[in-house]
Kinemage of the C-alpha trace (Angstrom):
@kinemage 1
@onewidth
@group {chain A} dominant
@subgroup {mainchain}
@vectorlist {calphas} color= white
{ca met a 1} P 103.846 128.193 69.137
{ca ser a 2} L 105.371 125.625 71.467
{ca lys a 3} L 108.833 124.213 70.825
{ca ser a 4} L 107.401 120.831 69.890
{ca ser a 5} L 104.903 122.479 67.529
{ca ala a 6} L 107.668 124.518 65.934
{ca glu a 7} L 109.822 121.431 65.470
{ca ala a 8} L 106.897 119.571 63.889
{ca ala a 9} L 106.211 122.492 61.564
{ca gly a 10} L 109.871 122.653 60.605
{ca ala a 11} L 109.996 118.929 59.915
{ca gln a 12} L 106.835 119.179 57.834
{ca ser a 13} L 108.139 122.107 55.786
{ca ala a 14} L 111.219 120.070 54.906
{ca phe a 15} L 108.936 117.729 52.939
{ca met a 16} L 107.474 120.554 50.839
{ca pro a 17} L 109.550 121.022 47.701
{ca ala a 18} L 109.790 124.342 45.915
{ca val a 19} L 108.565 122.934 42.604
{ca arg a 20} L 109.981 124.899 39.719
{ca arg a 21} L 107.511 127.155 37.873
{ca leu a 22} L 107.868 128.156 34.231
{ca asp a 23} L 105.784 130.260 31.850
{ca ser a 24} L 105.997 129.529 28.141
{ca ser a 25} L 105.328 133.196 27.298
{ca glu a 26} L 108.386 134.451 29.157
{ca pro a 27} L 111.783 135.060 27.476
{ca gly a 28} L 114.212 132.182 27.732
{ca phe a 29} L 111.511 129.565 28.283
{ca asp a 30} L 112.978 127.048 25.824
{ca ala a 31} L 116.399 127.149 27.465
{ca lys a 32} L 114.899 126.866 30.942
{ca leu a 33} L 112.770 123.884 29.917
{ca ser a 34} L 115.784 122.223 28.300
{ca ala a 35} L 117.691 122.602 31.559
{ca val a 36} L 114.868 120.882 33.454
{ca leu a 37} L 114.708 118.052 30.941
{ca ala a 38} L 118.469 117.538 30.780
{ca trp a 39} L 119.398 114.116 32.005
{ca glu a 40} L 121.945 111.751 30.623
{ca ala a 41} L 122.487 108.202 31.736
{ca ser a 42} L 125.920 108.403 33.275
{ca gln a 43} L 128.278 105.549 32.636
{ca asp a 44} L 129.911 104.767 35.951
{ca ala a 45} L 133.384 103.463 35.169
{ca ala a 46} L 133.509 101.403 38.357
{ca ile a 47} L 130.199 99.715 37.515
{ca glu a 48} L 131.356 99.054 33.959
{ca arg a 49} L 134.558 97.391 35.170
{ca ala a 50} L 132.790 95.329 37.816
{ca val a 51} L 130.137 94.128 35.365
{ca ala a 52} L 132.714 93.346 32.678
{ca asp a 53} L 134.614 91.165 35.158
{ca ile a 54} L 131.469 89.385 36.371
{ca val a 55} L 130.181 88.699 32.868
{ca ala a 56} L 133.547 87.352 31.730
{ca asp a 57} L 133.852 85.194 34.839
{ca val a 58} L 130.389 83.675 34.447
{ca arg a 59} L 131.063 83.025 30.781
{ca ala a 60} L 134.302 81.239 31.681
{ca arg a 61} L 133.349 79.374 34.872
{ca gly a 62} L 129.587 78.992 34.591
{ca asp a 63} L 127.809 77.645 37.654
{ca ala a 64} L 130.862 78.000 39.898
{ca ala a 65} L 130.980 81.742 39.286
{ca val a 66} L 127.217 82.121 39.705
{ca leu a 67} L 127.356 80.326 43.058
{ca glu a 68} L 130.256 82.479 44.216
{ca tyr a 69} L 128.520 85.762 43.374
{ca thr a 70} L 125.261 84.553 44.904
{ca arg a 71} L 127.064 83.843 48.151
{ca arg a 72} L 128.876 87.176 48.047
{ca phe a 73} L 126.084 89.535 46.994
{ca asp a 74} L 122.890 87.796 48.172
{ca arg a 75} L 124.378 86.098 51.242
{ca val a 76} L 122.824 82.794 50.198
{ca gln a 77} L 125.056 79.842 51.023
{ca val a 78} L 124.464 77.295 48.267
{ca ser a 79} L 126.964 74.708 47.051
{ca asp a 80} L 124.765 72.790 44.616
{ca pro a 81} L 123.761 74.871 41.573
{ca thr a 82} L 120.580 72.859 41.085
{ca ala a 83} L 119.368 74.239 44.425
{ca leu a 84} L 119.149 77.651 42.763
{ca glu a 85} L 116.095 76.530 40.781
{ca leu a 86} L 112.668 76.689 42.366
{ca pro a 87} L 110.265 73.854 41.532
{ca gln a 88} L 106.892 74.688 40.050
{ca ala a 89} L 105.363 73.463 43.291
{ca ala a 90} L 107.006 76.383 45.111
{ca leu a 91} L 105.378 78.850 42.725
{ca gln a 92} L 101.971 77.239 43.180
{ca ala a 93} L 102.427 77.144 46.946
{ca ala a 94} L 103.173 80.874 46.933
{ca leu a 95} L 100.001 81.489 44.945
{ca asp a 96} L 97.909 79.260 47.200
{ca gly a 97} L 99.285 80.970 50.283
{ca leu a 98} L 98.372 84.511 49.271
{ca pro a 99} L 95.589 86.355 51.077
{ca ala a 100} L 92.416 86.124 49.001
{ca ala a 101} L 92.419 89.827 48.121
{ca gln a 102} L 95.982 89.720 46.785
{ca arg a 103} L 95.360 86.575 44.751
{ca gln a 104} L 92.163 87.983 43.264
{ca ala a 105} L 93.888 91.245 42.374
{ca leu a 106} L 96.797 89.467 40.691
{ca glu a 107} L 94.497 87.164 38.743
{ca ala a 108} L 92.219 90.029 37.666
{ca ala a 109} L 95.191 92.107 36.534
{ca ala a 110} L 96.682 89.132 34.680
{ca glu a 111} L 93.456 88.481 32.816
{ca arg a 112} L 93.221 92.097 31.680
{ca val a 113} L 96.876 92.184 30.593
{ca arg a 114} L 96.514 88.863 28.759
{ca thr a 115} L 93.324 89.957 26.983
{ca tyr a 116} L 94.825 93.238 25.834
{ca his a 117} L 97.945 91.613 24.450
{ca thr a 118} L 96.071 88.973 22.458
{ca his a 119} L 95.107 91.816 20.106
{ca gln a 120} L 98.783 92.413 19.302
{ca arg a 121} L 99.564 88.939 18.050
{ca ala a 122} L 100.753 88.992 14.449
{ca gln a 123} L 100.126 86.171 11.973
{ca ser a 124} L 102.093 84.813 9.048
{ca trp a 125} L 100.954 86.069 5.647
{ca ser a 126} L 101.709 85.699 1.944
{ca tyr a 127} L 100.402 86.660 -1.454
{ca val a 128} L 100.833 85.244 -4.984
{ca glu a 129} L 101.709 87.434 -7.938
{ca ala a 130} L 100.297 86.976 -11.416
{ca asp a 131} L 103.274 84.913 -12.600
{ca gly a 132} L 102.956 82.484 -9.683
{ca thr a 133} L 105.680 83.977 -7.487
{ca arg a 134} L 104.766 83.782 -3.798
{ca leu a 135} L 106.006 86.364 -1.281
{ca gly a 136} L 105.236 86.600 2.385
{ca gln a 137} L 106.383 86.567 5.962
{ca lys a 138} L 106.535 83.790 8.520
{ca val a 139} L 105.829 85.032 12.055
{ca gly a 140} L 106.746 82.916 15.057
{ca pro a 141} L 107.796 83.215 18.685
{ca ile a 142} L 111.299 83.605 20.032
{ca glu a 143} L 112.309 80.195 21.301
{ca arg a 144} L 113.605 81.026 24.787
{ca val a 145} L 113.315 84.272 26.758
{ca gly a 146} L 114.905 85.311 30.033
{ca leu a 147} L 112.988 87.520 32.449
{ca tyr a 148} L 114.892 89.484 35.091
{ca val a 149} L 112.832 90.335 38.182
{ca pro a 150} L 114.232 92.404 41.070
{ca gly a 151} L 114.127 90.710 44.456
{ca gly a 152} L 114.200 91.736 48.084
{ca lys a 153} L 112.559 95.028 48.971
{ca ala a 154} L 112.328 96.180 45.342
{ca ala a 155} L 110.013 93.388 44.249
{ca tyr a 156} L 107.356 94.065 41.638
{ca pro a 157} L 104.860 91.302 40.853
{ca ser a 158} L 103.194 93.655 38.356
{ca ser a 159} L 106.409 93.621 36.301
{ca val a 160} L 106.293 89.823 36.211
{ca leu a 161} L 102.841 89.995 34.638
{ca met a 162} L 103.778 92.772 32.213
{ca asn a 163} L 106.879 90.969 30.936
{ca ala a 164} L 105.788 87.343 31.099
{ca leu a 165} L 102.246 87.501 29.747
{ca pro a 166} L 103.089 89.093 26.362
{ca ala a 167} L 105.778 86.453 25.929
{ca lys a 168} L 103.291 83.692 26.600
{ca val a 169} L 100.667 85.264 24.343
{ca ala a 170} L 103.332 85.354 21.628
{ca gly a 171} L 103.810 81.616 22.100
{ca val a 172} L 107.312 81.621 23.631
{ca pro a 173} L 107.888 77.938 24.522
{ca gln a 174} L 110.379 78.550 27.330
{ca leu a 175} L 110.288 81.537 29.683
{ca ile a 176} L 113.135 81.495 32.216
{ca met a 177} L 112.864 83.859 35.191
{ca val a 178} L 115.741 84.934 37.407
{ca cys a 179} L 115.021 86.654 40.721
{ca pro a 180} L 117.515 87.217 43.532
{ca thr a 181} L 116.541 86.265 47.080
{ca pro a 182} L 118.806 88.325 49.369
{ca asp a 183} L 119.385 86.488 52.643
{ca gly a 184} L 117.167 83.740 51.272
{ca val a 185} L 114.013 85.863 51.447
{ca arg a 186} L 111.501 85.086 48.715
{ca asn a 187} L 108.728 87.467 47.771
{ca pro a 188} L 105.520 85.390 47.647
{ca met a 189} L 103.658 87.814 45.358
{ca val a 190} L 106.461 87.671 42.772
{ca leu a 191} L 106.420 83.864 42.806
{ca ala a 192} L 102.616 83.840 42.686
{ca ala a 193} L 102.675 86.166 39.679
{ca ala a 194} L 105.120 83.788 37.980
{ca ala a 195} L 102.688 80.921 38.574
{ca ile a 196} L 99.769 82.897 37.164
{ca ala a 197} L 101.744 84.024 34.107
{ca gly a 198} L 102.969 80.526 33.280
{ca val a 199} L 106.710 81.068 33.779
{ca asp a 200} L 108.439 77.792 32.951
{ca arg a 201} L 111.530 77.893 35.179
{ca val a 202} L 112.692 80.152 38.019
{ca phe a 203} L 116.238 80.583 39.315
{ca thr a 204} L 117.005 82.450 42.536
{ca ile a 205} L 119.923 84.442 41.159
{ca gly a 206} L 120.278 88.114 40.389
{ca gly a 207} L 122.619 90.914 39.412
{ca ala a 208} L 125.018 90.972 36.489
{ca gln a 209} L 125.793 87.288 37.115
{ca ala a 210} L 122.183 86.330 36.357
{ca val a 211} L 122.188 88.319 33.126
{ca ala a 212} L 125.456 86.673 32.082
{ca ala a 213} L 124.121 83.217 32.927
{ca leu a 214} L 121.045 83.841 30.793
{ca ala a 215} L 123.094 85.224 27.910
{ca tyr a 216} L 125.779 82.532 27.745
{ca gly a 217} L 124.205 79.639 29.607
{ca thr a 218} L 125.718 77.415 32.288
{ca ala a 219} L 125.362 73.717 33.055
{ca thr a 220} L 122.300 74.649 35.123
{ca val a 221} L 120.885 77.834 33.584
{ca pro a 222} L 119.896 77.544 29.931
{ca ala a 223} L 121.058 80.212 27.472
{ca val a 224} L 118.209 82.374 26.196
{ca asp a 225} L 117.648 84.357 23.019
{ca lys a 226} L 116.386 87.585 24.599
{ca ile a 227} L 116.453 89.156 28.065
{ca val a 228} L 113.738 91.485 29.344
{ca gly a 229} L 112.868 93.029 32.676
{ca pro a 230} L 114.032 95.848 34.967
{ca gly a 231} L 117.007 95.940 37.290
{ca asn a 232} L 119.560 98.167 38.978
{ca ala a 233} L 122.564 99.864 37.377
{ca tyr a 234} L 124.572 96.615 37.379
{ca val a 235} L 121.775 94.732 35.650
{ca ala a 236} L 121.331 97.513 33.075
{ca glu a 237} L 125.058 97.544 32.336
{ca ala a 238} L 125.112 93.760 32.022
{ca lys a 239} L 122.214 93.847 29.567
{ca arg a 240} L 124.035 96.498 27.560
{ca arg a 241} L 127.169 94.373 27.543
{ca val a 242} L 125.534 91.111 26.381
{ca phe a 243} L 123.365 92.793 23.734
{ca gly a 244} L 124.225 91.259 20.396
{ca thr a 245} L 124.741 87.830 21.898
{ca val a 246} L 121.110 88.095 22.968
{ca gly a 247} L 118.376 90.627 22.352
{ca ile a 248} L 117.242 92.950 25.135
{ca asp a 249} L 114.105 94.973 25.671
{ca met a 250} L 115.588 98.405 26.446
{ca ile a 251} L 117.887 100.336 28.744
{ca ala a 252} L 115.353 102.299 30.763
{ca gly a 253} L 115.934 105.639 32.442
{ca pro a 254} L 114.086 107.265 35.355
{ca ser a 255} L 110.300 107.176 35.330
{ca glu a 256} L 108.452 110.117 33.764
{ca ile a 257} L 104.946 111.558 33.858
{ca leu a 258} L 103.613 114.576 31.995
{ca val a 259} L 100.108 115.834 32.705
{ca ile a 260} L 98.202 118.137 30.352
{ca cys a 261} L 95.312 119.666 32.283
{ca asp a 262} L 92.754 122.306 31.341
{ca gly a 263} L 92.075 123.215 34.971
{ca his a 264} L 88.843 121.260 35.395
{ca thr a 265} L 90.268 118.265 37.315
{ca asp a 266} L 90.488 118.141 41.101
{ca pro a 267} L 93.954 119.574 41.884
{ca asp a 268} L 94.423 116.901 44.558
{ca trp a 269} L 94.114 114.274 41.840
{ca ile a 270} L 96.764 115.970 39.719
{ca ala a 271} L 99.127 116.392 42.670
{ca met a 272} L 98.822 112.705 43.536
{ca asp a 273} L 99.392 111.725 39.902
{ca leu a 274} L 102.638 113.719 39.958
{ca phe a 275} L 103.548 111.958 43.222
{ca ser a 276} L 102.874 108.554 41.672
{ca gln a 277} L 105.963 108.778 39.486
{ca ala a 278} L 108.061 110.980 41.760
{ca glu a 279} L 107.938 108.283 44.442
{ca his a 280} L 109.893 105.850 42.232
{ca asp a 281} L 113.195 107.611 42.847
{ca glu a 282} L 114.817 111.023 43.181
{ca leu a 283} L 115.593 111.195 39.442
{ca ala a 284} L 111.994 110.580 38.316
{ca gln a 285} L 110.390 113.497 36.493
{ca ser a 286} L 106.885 114.926 36.967
{ca ile a 287} L 105.631 117.741 34.724
{ca leu a 288} L 102.339 119.646 34.567
{ca leu a 289} L 101.330 121.720 31.524
{ca cys a 290} L 98.285 123.940 32.066
{ca pro a 291} L 97.020 127.262 30.636
{ca asp a 292} L 95.357 128.242 33.939
{ca ala a 293} L 97.741 129.937 36.395
{ca ala a 294} L 95.221 129.777 39.242
{ca phe a 295} L 94.889 126.023 38.785
{ca ile a 296} L 98.673 125.621 38.910
{ca asp a 297} L 98.593 127.521 42.208
{ca ala a 298} L 95.937 125.093 43.433
{ca val a 299} L 98.060 122.099 42.449
{ca gln a 300} L 101.021 123.542 44.339
{ca ala a 301} L 98.781 124.006 47.374
{ca ser a 302} L 97.666 120.373 47.062
{ca ile a 303} L 101.303 119.260 46.886
{ca asp a 304} L 102.116 121.179 50.049
{ca arg a 305} L 99.114 119.765 51.881
{ca leu a 306} L 99.275 116.141 50.733
{ca leu a 307} L 103.007 115.461 50.682
{ca pro a 308} L 103.710 115.295 54.441
{ca ala a 309} L 101.382 112.304 54.789
{ca met a 310} L 103.089 110.270 52.041
{ca pro a 311} L 105.273 107.396 53.322
{ca arg a 312} L 107.823 108.087 50.551
{ca arg a 313} L 107.665 111.856 51.004
{ca asp a 314} L 111.450 112.328 51.100
{ca val a 315} L 111.870 110.673 47.704
{ca ile a 316} L 108.897 112.561 46.248
{ca ala a 317} L 110.168 115.872 47.581
{ca ala a 318} L 113.647 115.317 46.146
{ca ser a 319} L 112.213 114.310 42.768
{ca leu a 320} L 109.855 117.286 42.528
{ca ala a 321} L 112.499 119.754 43.709
{ca gly a 322} L 115.189 118.390 41.409
{ca arg a 323} L 113.346 117.539 38.195
{ca gly a 324} L 109.693 118.522 38.653
{ca val a 325} L 108.168 121.536 36.889
{ca leu a 326} L 104.777 123.239 36.703
{ca val a 327} L 104.416 125.046 33.379
{ca lys a 328} L 101.872 127.671 32.443
{ca val a 329} L 101.266 127.374 28.714
{ca arg a 330} L 99.447 129.764 26.416
{ca ser a 331} L 97.063 127.102 25.145
{ca leu a 332} L 96.410 123.387 25.060
{ca glu a 333} L 97.658 123.409 21.475
{ca glu a 334} L 101.004 124.652 22.752
{ca ala a 335} L 100.905 122.028 25.494
{ca cys a 336} L 100.682 119.330 22.816
{ca ala a 337} L 103.652 120.789 20.939
{ca ile a 338} L 105.737 120.870 24.122
{ca thr a 339} L 104.687 117.306 24.904
{ca asp a 340} L 105.995 116.090 21.551
{ca arg a 341} L 109.279 117.804 22.321
{ca ile a 342} L 109.501 115.950 25.644
{ca ala a 343} L 108.174 112.576 24.350
{ca pro a 344} L 107.216 111.426 27.855
{ca glu a 345} L 106.973 107.870 29.102
{ca his a 346} L 103.509 108.478 30.621
{ca leu a 347} L 101.156 111.190 29.345
{ca glu a 348} L 97.934 112.057 31.135
{ca ile a 349} L 95.504 114.260 29.213
{ca ser a 350} L 93.161 115.380 31.970
{ca thr a 351} L 90.837 117.615 29.964
{ca arg a 352} L 87.355 117.759 28.591
{ca asp a 353} L 87.243 115.886 25.262
{ca pro a 354} L 90.765 114.480 25.722
{ca gln a 355} L 90.723 112.584 22.433
{ca gln a 356} L 91.010 115.794 20.403
{ca trp a 357} L 94.327 116.527 22.125
{ca ala a 358} L 95.505 112.912 21.950
{ca asp a 359} L 95.050 113.109 18.184
{ca arg a 360} L 97.664 115.871 18.115
{ca ile a 361} L 100.303 113.906 20.044
{ca arg a 362} L 102.948 112.014 18.089
{ca his a 363} L 105.386 110.988 20.814
{ca ala a 364} L 104.384 109.356 24.105
{ca gly a 365} L 104.933 105.907 25.569
{ca ala a 366} L 101.361 105.607 26.846
{ca met a 367} L 98.457 108.061 26.898
{ca phe a 368} L 95.915 108.166 29.717
{ca leu a 369} L 92.808 110.042 28.604
{ca gly a 370} L 90.342 111.831 30.841
{ca pro a 371} L 90.319 112.794 34.527
{ca tyr a 372} L 89.435 109.297 35.752
{ca thr a 373} L 92.375 107.615 34.018
{ca ser a 374} L 95.215 107.797 36.506
{ca glu a 375} L 98.584 106.549 35.323
{ca ser a 376} L 98.675 104.188 38.292
{ca leu a 377} L 95.894 102.105 36.741
{ca gly a 378} L 98.156 101.500 33.771
{ca asp a 379} L 100.939 100.349 36.047
{ca tyr a 380} L 98.839 97.520 37.431
{ca cys a 381} L 95.648 96.469 35.787
{ca ala a 382} L 94.310 98.550 32.888
{ca gly a 383} L 95.719 96.044 30.398
{ca pro a 384} L 98.328 97.821 28.226
{ca asn a 385} L 101.952 97.216 29.119
{ca his a 386} L 103.681 99.350 31.717
{ca val a 387} L 107.154 98.730 30.263
{ca leu a 388} L 107.535 101.974 28.318
{ca pro a 389} L 110.213 103.995 26.541
{ca thr a 390} L 111.888 106.737 28.581
{ca met a 391} L 114.425 109.524 27.947
{ca arg a 392} L 112.661 110.745 24.758
{ca thr a 393} L 112.948 107.309 23.157
{ca ala a 394} L 109.173 107.343 22.630
{ca arg a 395} L 110.111 109.226 19.448
{ca phe a 396} L 111.149 105.882 17.967
{ca ser a 397} L 110.267 103.160 20.494
{ca ser a 398} L 107.052 101.501 21.626
{ca pro a 399} L 105.715 99.843 24.775
{ca leu a 400} L 106.802 96.272 25.395
{ca gly a 401} L 104.392 93.979 23.610
{ca val a 402} L 103.771 90.653 21.952
{ca tyr a 403} L 105.701 91.891 18.914
{ca asp a 404} L 108.863 91.991 21.082
{ca phe a 405} L 108.600 88.233 21.548
{ca gln a 406} L 107.899 87.343 17.924
{ca lys a 407} L 110.343 87.249 15.064
{ca arg a 408} L 109.765 87.352 11.353
{ca ser a 409} L 111.273 85.505 8.401
{ca ser a 410} L 110.734 86.579 4.808
{ca ile a 411} L 109.236 84.006 2.418
{ca ile a 412} L 110.254 84.128 -1.254
{ca glu a 413} L 109.163 81.438 -3.714
{ca val a 414} L 109.841 82.535 -7.298
{ca ser a 415} L 108.130 80.847 -10.241
{ca ala a 416} L 109.912 80.016 -13.498
{ca gln a 417} L 108.240 82.968 -15.203
{ca gly a 418} L 109.047 85.226 -12.255
{ca ala a 419} L 112.708 84.173 -12.383
{ca arg a 420} L 112.979 85.448 -15.940
{ca thr a 421} L 111.539 88.832 -15.010
{ca leu a 422} L 113.365 89.260 -11.719
{ca gly a 423} L 116.584 87.753 -13.032
{ca ala a 424} L 116.879 90.426 -15.707
{ca ile a 425} L 116.397 93.181 -13.117
{ca ala a 426} L 118.814 91.618 -10.639
{ca ser a 427} L 121.428 91.097 -13.371
{ca val a 428} L 121.532 94.786 -14.232
{ca leu a 429} L 121.761 95.852 -10.607
{ca ala a 430} L 124.389 93.227 -9.697
{ca his a 431} L 126.624 94.213 -12.629
{ca gly a 432} L 126.219 97.818 -11.517
{ca glu a 433} L 127.583 96.844 -8.113
{ca gly a 434} L 130.414 94.826 -9.599
{ca leu a 435} L 129.129 91.523 -8.228
{ca gln a 436} L 129.306 89.250 -11.222
{ca ala a 437} L 128.507 86.002 -9.421
{ca his a 438} L 125.276 87.563 -8.194
{ca ala a 439} L 124.462 88.579 -11.746
{ca arg a 440} L 125.341 85.190 -13.210
{ca ser a 441} L 123.291 83.362 -10.559
{ca ala a 442} L 120.241 85.410 -11.533
{ca glu a 443} L 120.931 85.135 -15.272
{ca met a 444} L 121.121 81.347 -15.188
{ca arg a 445} L 117.495 81.231 -14.115
{ca thr a 446} L 116.326 83.371 -17.006
{ca gln a 447} L 116.990 80.382 -19.311
{ca pro a 448} L 115.012 77.136 -19.420
{ca asp a 449} L 116.088 74.647 -16.758
{ca pro a 450} L 117.977 71.857 -18.550
{ca his a 451} L 117.073 69.471 -15.715
{ca ala a 452} L 113.346 70.172 -15.726
{ca pro a 453} L 111.035 67.263 -16.744
{ca gly a 454} L 110.511 67.140 -20.479
{ca thr a 455} L 113.631 69.187 -21.270
{ca ser a 456} L 116.118 67.706 -23.785
{ca gln a 457} L 119.441 66.719 -22.163
{ca gly a 458} L 121.403 67.065 -25.390
{ca ser a 459} L 121.700 65.087 -28.659
{ca arg a 460} L 121.369 61.326 -28.652
């Protein structure tokens, strides 16, 4: 082999990760799997301090602080805070200027996402009891929502659609988007997606200062009621810090994919599906569960062959080597049990008759059934939301949806007859809790109303 050939081979081998292999039938499997799954969102003290200072400063100084941080972090020299807002014409111009293929893809994806989410919209309801008491629930949209969108190189128009469209389907009257423009560079696909989704206002600010501006409001940026959308560690910490003043969607961890395969899917497909999440970042996790050892060997061979040609091969290799795992299971039934233990963000069930195995799964952010359903389709255009719970939170959390942009108020309208019945019950319970005013308030309504029409007001 020539020197140049040897160097090329050595460079190529550096891209091929030694993906961890486990066998569920071997001793110590549970502990080994737990070690692979172990990941805890570290709280960086320096980030916490920096974000705390920024949030407090924006809360105190408003636009002046936002302008200062925008100049410092995004290198955008702006002195007038109103210049931070993009007019709707700029969004439309970005849409009109897209290549036809990009515009058609965005519009097709938006239509599918919008259609899917219309099925999630809840309605107000009530019912009347025999004594005339009416109980129910009023469902309505959150009044004003803030959407954080990363800018610069990490720009994701698909995230604009996934966050904005459910809000609009829910009926949110005001959707305020913030998106940094480092060095003044605007991403046309992000702005075009905002136009398609019907975003009401867009501000070219980012980082913790944008989150603080949305949470507390400035003279220029209106305060919102909830903040959604992805961001870096500073954005995540800022969202954590302002939670309670406003609602937030979630604090997301690294991306995850788990594939259950019976060995009948093209191993190249499975390898690429594992790559699709590993390429997000080095901490992303890709897992394969399969009862066929020979198929796992084939997937590893596909990884070795396909990885060198991937533009993000270094990131993929680091992810697979650090947190990836190929697991031989004893059966697909066991694969389902292990999946529930992991509660993955994305679950592909690439088997014959995948529904029978999906019926056994309790915990997964989204399930992709059958060999043709790659997770990547869900990220862009299948229709369901790609904002999903991570870090085992699928045990108690759900994908972002219309329900995240609606709020509910209870409706209670008690009749005179109902007040007598309920008042007696409430009186006993209130006295039991030592809350006599509660009891007396209920008891008063068990007697005829002296002010009701036709009721005697005393002797003449």
